[in-house]
C-alpha positions, 0 to 999 in steps of 0.5 A: 465300870462307870462307862459300862453303866453309862451304857446301860442305863442308855441303852433299851436293853436294861431298865428300858428293855427289860421288865424282868428287871423290875418284876426280879427287884419287886420279889427278889429285893424282898426274898433276900432279906430272909436268906440269911440271918444278917439281923434279927428277925424284926429288922429283916421285916420291917425293911420288907415290909418298907419295901412290899410297900413300894413295889406298887411305885416300882413296878409304875416306873417299869410300865413307863419306862419299859416300851418293849421287851424281847419275848423271852424277858417278857415270859420270865418276868411272867413266871417271876409274877407266879414266883411272887404270887406264891411268896406274898401269899403264903410265903409271908405267912410261913415267915411269919411264923417266926415272930407271930406280932408282926404276922398283921404288918407283913400280911397287910404288907404283902397284900398291898404288894400283891395288889 
């Protein structure tokens, strides 16, 4: 497993060549917190807020790391961006209905993610 990870990290086909790696993490890293009730909503929302606040840094790393990518991977990343716009738009507002007291913090973090 370690040899495979070493290969993947050195390869131009992982973090250095796949923009979808970054867009996917920016979206699914937050969505995954709401797929099950593994913790109270407030705990999951706090984790989501933290992750959304870090999306700008993650995407900047992607910009620095990915110098060229196959067209299909780029197209997938663009589709994920459209999904992220929907999720960080009305999706977060729908989730915030679970605990309206968290709505302002969730909305602010989602707006930052959208930027």
